LONUMAR-681041 format. One record per residue: x, y, z of N, C-alpha, C, O, CB in turn. Coordinates in steps of 0.001 Angstrom, whole numbers, plus 500000, padded with zeros to 6 digits. Glycine has a CB too. Layout:
N
XYZXYZXYZXYZXYZ ...
//
This chain:
244
710480131742235920711255132975235511711186134024237080710320134748237572710356133801233907 712643133610237494712655134200238581712700135916238636713212136655237794713706133580239173 711948136333239990712569137756239661713590139004239704713313139438240822712096138102239847 714411139702239294714862140394239546715413141011240966714975141643241927714339140747238980 716661140427240497717182140653242443717038142066242842718199142446242994719105140303242884 716337142936243065717041144815243649718038145315244388718312145208245583716262145574244469 718525145863243517719675146286243524719789148115244043718704148695244017720146145885242050 720645148706244350721039149871244305721063150640243115721629150248242095722038149845244763 720541151587243198720075152544241921721483152840241180722427153261241849719243154177242462 721588152655240044722531152860238687723606151691239087724788151980238902723362154677238471 723284150313239653724811149435239828723442148191239215722226148383239198725978149202242066 724209146969238777723750145725237693723127144802238966723512144418240070725332144785236595 721779144673238015720673143348238853721511141877238496722488141823237748718598143212237928 721018140938239066721107140129238420719462138864238490718583138633239321722556139737238856 719683138544237608718751137973237721718983135899237874720150135509237873718009138672236499 717812134779237991718223133922238161718696133487236979718506132274236892717568133339238764 719262133963235969720531133272235008721503133153235588722207132158235765721028133917233846 721660134797236128723287135175236518723621135909235525724849135927235436724415133976236654 723104136542234711723354137707234008723172138688234931722457138621235931722566137898232844 724001139823234478723543141168234879722595142012234039722667141785232831724652141922235043 721498143173234524720845143716233703721019145002234482720703145179235659719519143117233359 721716146105233432721884147465233862720717148212233181720445148363231990723337148058233475 720041148684234452719146150031234494719738150910233665720956151085233685718989150738235890 718672151751232596719297153172232030719576154412232657718559154778233246718571153628231148 720275155019232758720423155990233548719414157309233037719073157562231881721948156248233589 719041158090234359718121158985234134719178160047232766720295160560232703717600159791235867 718334159950232156718618161812231037718281163086231305717110163456231393717838162005229680 719146163734231432718788165437231229718097165937230794717734165086229982719331166144230768 717348166963230575716290167345229819717156168479228593716815168862227474714994168086230945 718348168742229410719327169465228468720605169216228031721421170042227621719513170463228850 720779167555228188721611166497227339721876165937228809721286165937229889723123167044226170 723450165311228116723842164826229779724070165646230140723819166718229589724837163968230277 724592165530231119725407166482232714724753167812232866725212168594233699727375166983232543 723477168221231965723169169222232398722146169106233170721662167982233303723068169973231609 721675170018233734720705170524234978719800170857234257719842171732233391721098171694235995 718416169822234717717095169728234377716585171082234565717026171561235609716363168697235153 715801171881233916714582173266233768713563172751234590713325171553234742713821173659232053 712893173811235181711481172692235700710786173545234531711095174577233936710552172767237780 709931172834234484708651173037233791708888172982232103708710173978231402708018174538234297 709200172024231709709582171253229875708602172093229877708931173130230453709432169315229084 707690172102229541706456173178228579706570174567228262706018175194227358705112173330229276 707480175008229260707619176610229361708631176839228078708755177946227552708362177232231037 709160175961227747710560175717226837710428176232225390711237177010224885710949174050226702 709140175642224645708647175991223425708005177277223752708241178145222912707733174944222795 707233177655224771706853179242224629707222179617224752706768180669224303706293179945224905 708306179833225289709668180883225254710633180717223692711320181490223024710879180350226801 710397179865223629710748180264221735709591180420221237709867180249220049711517179029220626 708831180557221256707935181587220614707464183131221249706706183948220726706723180831220429 707993183199222206707634185039222617709011185451222345709169186670222274707077185589224560 709970184770222189711246185310222434712052186358223798712670185980224792711256185949221309 711756187611223370712890187573224510711667188315225742710505188490225375714715188776224027 712085188674227097710609188598228200710774189927228041711640190789227900710528187868230048 709113189688228150707744191184227806708802192577228634708895193649228035705391190832229196 709271192452229527709824193833230082711182194011229206711842195007229504710166193800231908 711528193451228501713008193631227309711924194759226225711910195980226067713766191435226131 711163193704225686710114194322224357709392196047225097709305197119224498708307192729223998 708930195688226732708328197146226855709375198307226892709014199454226629707471197257228201 710365198083227141711608199216227033711778199237225357710999200038224841713327198643227975 712184198899224907712468198930223543711088199725222897711301200610222068712756197315222961 710098199501223166708888200282222877708841201618223256708467202523222510707829199728223429 709395201822224954709562203057224987710480204401224369710281205582224082709631202954225871 711683203349224364712675203827223039712409204427221946713029205428221587713223202937222456 711621203987221394711117204378219939710152205180219680709981205677218567710731203424219268 709118205479221096708287206724221162709320208004221139709430208832220235707322206710222582 710159207932222568710922208691222585711955209116221337712593210166221259711353208327223538 711945208282220620713149208859219363712255209290218602712692210354218164714255207765218458 710629208974217916709507209362217000708998211060218071708502211988217432707997207693216897 709123211153218993709076212035219641709985213447219332709382214444218933709249211438220682 711230213481219502712816214057219000712161214440217633711763215561217319714417212723218880 712124213304216880712318213620215229710750214724215167710422215523214291712226211686213912 710234214456216106708782215429215277708622216521215828707689217241215473707205214850215342 709156216755216439708948217757217837709820219233216801710602219243215850710165216943219879 709246220153217516709921222202216760711176221537216608711882220910217398710099224218218173 711305221896215118712664222609214776713795223884215500713548225082215640712268223124213649 714789223301215792715149224378216482715368225610215790715416225742214567716167224090217127 715537226776216917715610228041216295717060228347215044718241228100215291715678229067217675 716548228899213802717726229112212784717868227730212165719017227441211830719216229640213507 716741226646211907717010225481211321715854226097209883714999226965209707716601223867212454 716512225019209138716265225556207431715457224601207228715661223434207564717574225605206182 713974225242206370712260224652205966713162223570205270714190224049204790710814225810204724 712945221737205053713269221524204104711952221712202748710737221906202721713892220315204426 713019221526201783712213221987200320711263221329200270711290220250200862712842221818198953 709955221769199474709101221359199303709257220291197726709776220767196717708260222502199491 708854219203197758708765218124196932707862218927195421707105219883195589707866216720197889 708049218512194474707197219053193044706313218019192955706617216827193003708082219227191488 705279218450192832704580217337192473703729217283191073703086216299190707703746217126193556 703821218302190480703468218160189224703287219371188972703651220147189856702456217344188911 702614220025187581702977221437187274701750222595187675700610222130187665703309221479185629 701844223619187921701571224650188773700505224616187903700391223758187028702499225921189082 699377225893188183698579226279187059699300227833186323699331227986185102696884226475187703 699771228748187178700640229101186497701564228408185383701746229040184343701138229479187254 702027227423185505702941226605184226701962226450182689702206226687181506703373224677184881 700550225833183577699623225304182397699726226157181540700094226093180367698190225076182619 699290227204182338698767229071181293700264230123180325700348231195179726698074230770183174 701132229043180673702497229831180478701927229534178644701725228356178349704457228914181333 701729230492177656701648229391176707701400231377175600700845232405175986699927227606177020 702047231094174381701317232028173651701066231295172374701814230359172092702044233392173478 700047231638171540699506231230170251698831231679169393698210232712169642699023230519170285 698727231105168185697693231134167270696814231271166988696240230319167516697513230778166971 695857231984166294694249231328166701693514231900165350694100232691164610693351232087168479 692472231535165145691153232104163852689934232365164728689504231484165472690575230694162439 689223233896164622688067234084165143687024234018164172687364234292163021688060235197165806 686007233762164345684708233557163264683656234312164059683609234057165262684159231768162917 682843235165163586682128236264164565680509236031163201680485235886161979683337238507164725 679467236105164216678815236354163164677510237290163860677465237471165077678476234926162356 676599237781163037675912238782163173675079239044162068675744239427161105676636239718163467 673531238961161790672703238948160784672726240249159401672170240323158305671447238918161587 673528240996160048673778241896159235675107241472158380675222241603157162673849243142159994 676088240935159273677294240619158428678025239522159573677680239219160715678336242198157966 679163239088158741680190238387159310681635239186159424682021240328159177680303237147158502 682259237896159960683656238279160491684637237123160306684258235964160476683602238665162053 685701237374160012686714236178159906688100236807160423688205237919159907686862235550158230 688735236644160896690037236914161507691025235900161811690768234757162186689834237494162614 692492236536161571693555235555162190694077236658163396693953237880163314694963234961160908 694752235834164645695369236977165750696687235884166063696876234785165542694095237480167479 697228236345166737698409236269167892698351236707168696698285237919168899699441236582167814 698358235522169707698067236412171285699622235674171893700146234613171554696067235783172533 700091236736172933701240236508173246701203235584174739700194235000175135701944237886173240 702457235597175416701918234647176812702064235420177783703077236118177748702700233267177243 701213235564178870700890236536180037702283236872180162703374236321180010700111235935181486 701731238209180563702735239131180896702887239590182442703792240134183075702481240283180063 701322239028182830700762239381184382700144238184184810699068237878184296699607240647184514 700708237381185760699957236028186759699839236686188090700670237284188774701028234389186988 698460236387188286698000236478189807697350235163190514696244234684190262696887237628189903 698134234779191290697155233351192121696605234008193164697037234920193868698081231856192863 695510233363193157694696234075194586694337232769195290693978231736194726693049235150194249 694518233009196922694632232118197799693432230598197116693782229436196910694215233003199390 691974231240196914691180229996196875690373230046195838689284229471195837690413229723198021 690792230692194916689533231272193603690680231303192354690628232259191580688596233380193942 691632230346192170692373230159190765693248231037190341694152231076191176691556230112189723 693390231542189739694139232157188788694147233159187988693170232906187283694290231619188246 694676234339187527694417235496186750695515236016185971696568236385186493693966236488187550 695241236059184471696451236110183735695806236927182896694631236919182530697162234829183176 696794237711182600697090239274181210697996238517180104699069237932180251698390241115181975 697421238667179262698103238791178147697655239688176646696541240210176599698258237488177937 698574239799175517698068241021174593697642240044173209698437239150172919699520242422174224 696807240158172640696178239926171452696153240528169931695425241497169712695211240010171823 696545240248169407696586241091168327695995240606166764696644239828166064698001241423168279 694592241220166309694291240590165193694194241658164072694255242886164018693068239789165389 693934240167162802693778241112161636692413240976161037692311239831160597694850240849160533 691644241464160896690391240269160057689562241400159033689686242625159009688860239320161539 688645240484158176687884240866157872686639240415157725686234239321158117688237241173157301 685710241651156884684149241821157392683694241550156397684395241619155387683527243104157926 682321241133156326681399240469154771680010241093155353679489240903156451681285238183154447 679628241809154385678250242392155134677206241232154354677654240245153770677790244431154695 675855241526154456675126240286153914674230241079153330674369242301153361674526239118154906 673069240414152650671661241180152160671848242134150794671037242644150021671096242272153486 673247242129150868673347243678149634673533244405150816672702245299150654671714244368148419 674126244647152019673790245903152134675411246242151962676293245384151957672872246359153545 675648247898151800676401248680152018677474249909152368677151251001152835676244248477151903 678563249560152099679533248741151538679771247241152086679623246890153256680707249474151658 680124246517151126679996245040151711681305244300152019681339243084152207679227244132150695 682660245308152071683896244879153113684246245404153808684044246550153406684901244639152864 684866245489155041685473246474155631686766245140156614686730243952156935684097247657156647 687801246369156747689634245375156929689278246482158276688464247392158428691764245688155327 690512245775159259690526246094160761691752245408161076692092244252160826689212245574161678 692274246221161597693256245762162671693428246436164200693257247602164555694552245903162023 693827245260164961693357246143166514694395245385167361695185244636166785691407245882167264 694433245518168515695330245140169713694689245338170659694157246439170801696533245761169919 694500244079171841693995244050172588694199243515174068693773242361174108693390243798172052 694625243869175135695054243169175886693944242484176786692837243018176706695964243852176450 694057241360177652692916239985177836693046240047179325694159240349179755693399238167177073 692613239939179712692198239630181108691758238322181041691039238028180086691123240535181701 692110237266182057691587235795181866691594235530183719692422235825184581692904234540180669 690241234834183774690330234546185265690190232729184670689493232244183780688778235456186551 691134232129185572691119231016185710690462230319187007691111230470188043692251230802185507 689453229692187084689167229472188287690022227677188554690553227271189587687318229674188418 689905227115187534690525225557187461691749225499186340692140226589185923689198224350186935 692329224388185864693504224813184720692652224491183457693164224535182339695161223795184763 691530224212183622691062223683182238689742224255181505689133223917180490690822222208182412 689576225240182436688306226414182444688596228270182537689404228741183337687374226008183970 687826229080181632688397230285182570687053231730181827686679231865180662690760230676182080 686793232282182659686338233695181528687055234850181248688194234971181700685161234419181933 686676235497180738687740236448180343687019237986179833685857238097179441688663235674179040 687719238771179915687279240356179473688205241304178525689234240979179116687159241225180833 688624242114177643689322242503176867688610243963176318687579243954175644689568241390175969 689337245240176720689142245838176163690487246837175087691519247083175711688355246196177011 690444247251173880691354247422173142691282248700171811690276249395171668691493246093172759 692159248798171179692171249774170227692064248884168478692715247898168131693725250739170578 691055249634167680691551249285166774691333249988165442690756251053165661691308248208166822 691655249741163687691561251004163086690888249847161835691138248667161585693197252179162862 689912250881161226689250250012160262689692251038158830689913252249158829687333249764160662 689718250201157825690106250866156373688759251666156042688795251799154819690506249598155023 687695252210156479686750252865156300685602253788157354686357254007158301686335252039155699 684678254237157619683814254676158077682451254007158018681658253923158955683896255680157685 682320253621156992681048253222157136680982251501156149681542251202155094679987254662156493 680025250643157085679975249303156619678296248788156933677585249204157847681239248356157479 677991247937156055676812247324155620675579248260156244674716248149157115676795245728156119 676099249419155100674155250634156136674799250770157427674029250464158337671870249400156635 676007251142157832676045251750159142677191252762159208678197252570158524676196250675160235 677109253564159805678193255029160025678966254473161448678398254070162463677106256963160390 680438254579161205681110253966162271681690255241162327682917255155162391681991252590162138 681246256456162328682025258256163098683587257731162592684215258612162006681917258633165686 684019256926162684685469257235162306686150255906162770685612255099163528686133258671163087 687445255767162203688166255240161449688826254205162534689114253029162311689008256246160665 689028255046163981689167254195164955688209253828165551687246254578165389689852254503165691 688036252991166183687078252327167181687722251424168433688458250444168314686144251364166317 687317251930169455687292251033170666686646249499170794685438249277170871686611251806171598 687613248564170800686888247309171180686827246323171967687782245547171978686867246809170598 685479246045172997685775245433174095684805243917174158683759243807173519685521246536175292 685174243191174737684272242087174498684285241083176399684698241630177421685115241006172798 683808239828176356683473239189177642683463237808176763683206237887175561681925239752178582 683685236810177241683909235770176899684157234560178170684483234766179339684913236049176026 683944233562177645684277231989178197684827231271177302684561231564176136683117231134178630 685880229962177600686346229064177253686870227727177490686128227165178297686723229447177015 687971226874177079687880225793177942689253225527177407689592226388176596686616224662177842 690332224397177661691085223688177057690707222135176902690472221225177697692199223925177636 690767222279175278690580220758174967691472219672175579691220218606176141690730220577173550 692732220393175237693798219776175519695074220703176080694735221749176633694067219063174342 696310220462176006697451221062176815697861222402175802698339223487176132698863219811177075 697453221851174343697763222863173113696971223802172315697276224752171595698165222218172209 695441223049172784694013223397171590693338224326172642693691224114173802692708221746170979 692467225275172450691306225987173598690599226428172224690947226633171061691893227557174997 689200226469173124687855227240172026687141227493173188686782226865174184686792226174170653 687028228897172628686006229834173036684609230697172451684372230921171264686705230580173335 683804231090173574683198232175172961683257233238173305683966233327174307682225232116172841 682729234451172874682385235834172996681569236580172927680719236000172251682740236288172595 681155237653173200680231238914172667681388240207172558681832240769173559678760239349173969 681786240564171130682683241551171198682036242925170533681887242834169315683979241048170505 681667244056171064680955245414170845682513246468170126683603246439170697680145246113172780 682311247135169092682737248153168796682421249680168471681514249904167669683078247771168237 683052250650168994682716251790169240683452253045168849684591252704168530682568251729170327 683316254204168746684364254915168711683754256394170307683634257618170354684597255481166673 683551255165171329682855255936172245682091257953172343681886258920173077683906255650173187 682002257505171216681284258927171112682346260132170640681923261275170464680621259345172692 683713259805170453684380260570169914683877261314169001683812262539169095685205260090169588 683505260701168109682688261579166973681110260654166647680754259541167034683857261688165255 680426261671165784679269261234165610679101261045164015679852261503163154678316262147166290 677929260257163818677329259071164232677827258182164981679011258503164885677024258496163407 677813257199165739678323255983166462677661254658166331677571253933167322678320256249167807 677228254322165266676557253395165603677173252032165772676387251206166234675667253417164838 678083251704165577679208250774166023678661249518165472677743249616164658679518250706167693 679046248498165763679440247028164971679538246130166509680266246474167441681342247078163811 678501244745166516678500243851167305678926242439166742678650242355165545677327243912167833 679531241282167272679422240200166485679418239219168345680000239641169344680983239996164972 678605237940168260678940236830168809680258236110168149680403236337166948677762236038168764 681343235183168844682655235014168201682616233819169020682202233623170163683951236175168311 683477232608167614683928231680168295685148231327167850685472231077166689683143230743168356 685757231317168743686930231517168526688315229838168386687943228672168512687077232619169787 689329230131168199689870228943168276691437229030168441692131229189167437689448228203167117 692116228906169943693650228679169774694531227660169587694244226540170012694121229020170573 695911227934168825696636226810169092697958227111169729699018227377169164696797226073167905 697751227039170758699064227366172051700127226439171615700175225223171427698620226919173932 701194227687171488703060226634171815703626227538172971704720227282173475704695226695170046 
//
């Protein structure tokens, strides 16, 4: 076989058999008629990175500048945005009235009472120490002496303002001082001196849930020596309140 006859690039070449052989034309990387870009390996790299680094830097600086404007101080006279309510506050959680039962014990006598408690008529929120509330408790109670002491029964009506400190929404401490009227001046071998008695108590308690509350109290009754003798009455109490 004879070697191909050399000819100008892009022109036909003939071989020994007389047939012309046309070599393929060089193909541009960008297609027919396009100019070849230097460095074909750089094209996939550009597709991955997207825009040039200079453009990305300018976009980042613009975004930072916008954030600075948004986060900067509000102009004079601008109204603050309203706060978002994240749930009930302590004062909302304490805003209840309720009915309760009171059972008091002393080794000489016992007491059973029914009470009504008003909604708080005074509320004070401290900065770091919880909340203080004031409400009024109305009580009707009956007393029963033990051990054959005489007289063996006593009836009571009372009104007591109660001050409670709530360090949290669930536990509290309380104090109260009120006025009471008894149906007799002697009970369980004791002389009360007068039918009118002051009542004072201290106590602690907790919420079982939104509607149910339990407490413990120590309560003392006396007439503050308005009239003698003034032997008074004392009970330890278990209290339960159904709130509504």
